[in-house]
N, C-alpha and C positions, 0 to 999 in steps of 0.2 A: 504493500500500500504506500509506503514511504517513497519508493522509487517511482511509482505511478504518479504521485503528487509532484515529484520533482520534474518529471517529463511534462506533465500538464502545465506547470508553472513556466517551464522553459518555452513551451509551445505558445503560451499567451504572451509572456514577457518579451520574447524574441519577435513578436508581431506576425507570427505565422497565421494565427487565427484571424486577425484583421485583414491580412492579405488574402486569405481564402474567401472572406466576405466580399472584398472588392472584386476578386476573380469571379465569384458567383454573380455579381451585378453585371459584369461585362458579358457573361454568358447569357444572362437574361436579356440584355440589350441586343445581342446577336439574334436571339429568337424574335424579339419584338420588331426589329427592322429588317429581318430576313437576310442576315449576314452569315456566311459560312464561318465555321470555326477557324480562327487564325492562330495557330500555335505560337508563332513568333511574337505577335502583338500581345496575346493574352498572358504569356509567360513574362514578357517584358513588364507588363503592368503588375503582375504578381510579385516579381522580384523587386520592382521599383517601389512597391508599397512597403515591403519589408525594409529596404534600404532607407526610404524616406522617413518612415515612422521611427525606426531605431536612431536615425540621425536626430530627429526632433526630440526624442525621449532621453537619449543618453549622451549627446554631444557635450553638453555642459557638465554633466557628472564626470565623464571621462577626462575632461580637461582639468577639473579641479582635483580629482583623486586618482590621477593616472598611475601613481606608484602604489596605491593601496586598493586597487580594484578587487572586488570579491571574485571568487572563482566563477560564479554564475554570470557576472557582468563581463568577465574576460571571455567566457564561452559565447556570449551574445555578440561581443565585438568580432570574434573570429568568424562566427556564423554570418554576421552582417557583411563582413569582407567577402566571404564566399558568394553571398547573394549579390553583392555589388559586381563581382566578376561575371556572374551569370547575367546580370542586368546589362553589362557592357556587351556581352556576347549577343544577346537578343537585339540590343540597340543597333548593332552592326548589320543585322539582317532586316531591319525595318527601313523603309524609304525615308530619305532625309526630310522630305516635305512633312511626313507624319511627325518626326521628331521635332521639327520646328513648330508645328501646330501645338505641341505639348509644352513648349517653353514657358508660356504664361502661367500654366498650372504648376509647373516645376518651380518657377520663381516664387509663386505664392507659398509653396511648401518651405522653401529656404527662408523667406522672410518671416514665416511663422515661428521659426526657431532662432534666427540670427537677429540680435538687437540692431536696429537702425533708426529708431525714433527717440526723441527726447535726449539728444546727446549720446546716442548709441547705447542707451541703457534699457531700451524697451523694444520688444518685438510685437508682431501682430497678435500673438497669443495673449499678451498682457493688456490689450486694448479691449475695453468693455464691449460686450456683445459681438465684437468682430471675430473672436475665436470660432464660434459656432458657424458663422457665415462663411469664413474662409475654408473650413474643413468641408462644408457642404458643397461649396463651389468647386473645390478640387475633386471631390468624389464624383460630382455630376459631370465635370469636364472629362475626367479620365474614364469613367464607366459608360458614358453616352456619346459625347461629341468626338472623343478620340477614336473609338472604333468605327464610328460612322464616317468620319473624314478619311481614315485609312482605307476603307472599303470603296473609296471614290464615289460615295453616295452624297447627294445633295443634303446639306443641313436644312431640311425643309421644316414646315410648320409642325409636322408630326414629331420630328426630332426635338424641336424646341419644347413642345409640350412634355415629351418624355424627360428632357433635361430638367424642366421645372418640377415635374413630379418626383424625380430622383433627388433634387435639391430639398424638397419638402420632407421626403422620407428620411434622408440622412439627418436633417435637423431633429426630427422626432426621435430617431435612434440615439442621438447624442444626449437627449434630455435625461434619461435615467442615469447617465454618467455624471451629468451636472448636478443632479439631485444627490447622488452619492457623495460628490466632492464639496457640497455646501460647507461642511465642517472643516475642510482642509484648505479651500481657496482663500487667498488673501482678501482682506476687506476691500482693497482697491480693485479687485477683479470682480466686476459686477456681472455675474452670469445671470441667466434668466431666473432660475430658482431663488437666487439671493435677492433679486430685485422685486419679483412679484410673488414669491412664496411657492411652496411645493404644489399645493392644490391648484392654484391658477396655472402653474406650469403644465400640469397634467391636462387641464382644460384646453390650454393653447395647443398641446400636442394632439388632442382629439380633433380640434378644428382643422389643423394642418393635414391630418390623415383623411379627414372627410373631403378636403379639397383634392388630395391625392387620389382618392377614390373617384371623385367626379372626373378628374382628368383621365383616369383609366378607361372610362366609358367613351371618351373622345378619342383616345389613342388606338385602342384595340377593338375590332369588331367581333373577334372570336370569343365564344362563350366559355370555352375551356380555359383560356387565358384569364378571363375575368374571374372565373371560379378560383383559380390559383391565387389571384391577387386578393380576393375576398378572404381566403384562408390566412394569407399573410397579414392582411389588414387587422383581423381579429387577434392574431398572435401579437402583433405590435401593441395593440390597445391593452391586451391583458398584461403584458410586461410593463407597459408604461404606467398603468393604473396601480400596479402592485409595487412599483419602485418606491423606495423610501431612503431616508438619509442613512440609517443604520441597516444597510442591506448586506447580504452574505458576500463573501470575497469574490465569488464567480458569477454573481447575478448579472452584472452588466458586462464585465470583461469576457465572460464566456457565453452566457445564454442570450443576452441582448445582441451581442456582436454576431451570434450565429444565425439571427433571424433572416438575413439575406440568403444564407445557404439553405435554410429551410424553404424559403420562397422558391429558389431555383429547383430544389429537389421536388417540391410539390408540382411545379410547372412541368418538369420532366415526367413525373409520374402520371399526371392527368393527360399530357400530350401523347405519351407512349401508350397509355391504356386505350 
């Protein structure tokens, strides 16, 4: 049991779990806009997510405690470097125009972690309300617009609606994390739960998911796809409404993060059935 817990913690802390969620959203986009599976692009996004998230989470820690890194953090550093090599390999196989299209989203990720505001002491992550918007923009960009552009498809009205829906969904998925972090975040970091309270945050999440549901009926005509989204819709609401400040260790970091994977699996199951 001890070793299983160590493996699970590494799986989460090394950002493999969040990368799988991003990968699942890319595969969902491929289904929605009728794009063939693109191994090079999909794995580029997967390894890019691991590299980006670990850079955001651990760059500052590694800089401050480089000589006294714990074994787990050293393992994550080594793993991140391997993923970066894989990222470079798949980047080499992707058209340059696609890589250039992803530059703005990559830049947002870097500025999310690197201080450049207020005399270079503040990054986007520390700006009130901007944290959640930046993360949602990057996820929507890389999981919708990026694969659409790479497939030489027009970023049409349907793709824009899908991007808006994805943006709203990611915001709602972040809310349980922000609820959990209310007692940890600095007073200066005005997250949504800290500003309007936990219960109003849940109501806001409900409203955003209803908008996402309405968009679903504009985006996809197939009934099986709508059924898969409805299952995902209720799963998100269940986890959002049950979120609390004192939640279990894996509630948000594993179960909430896994919801896009469940959506993808439900979609595959209904479609193949």
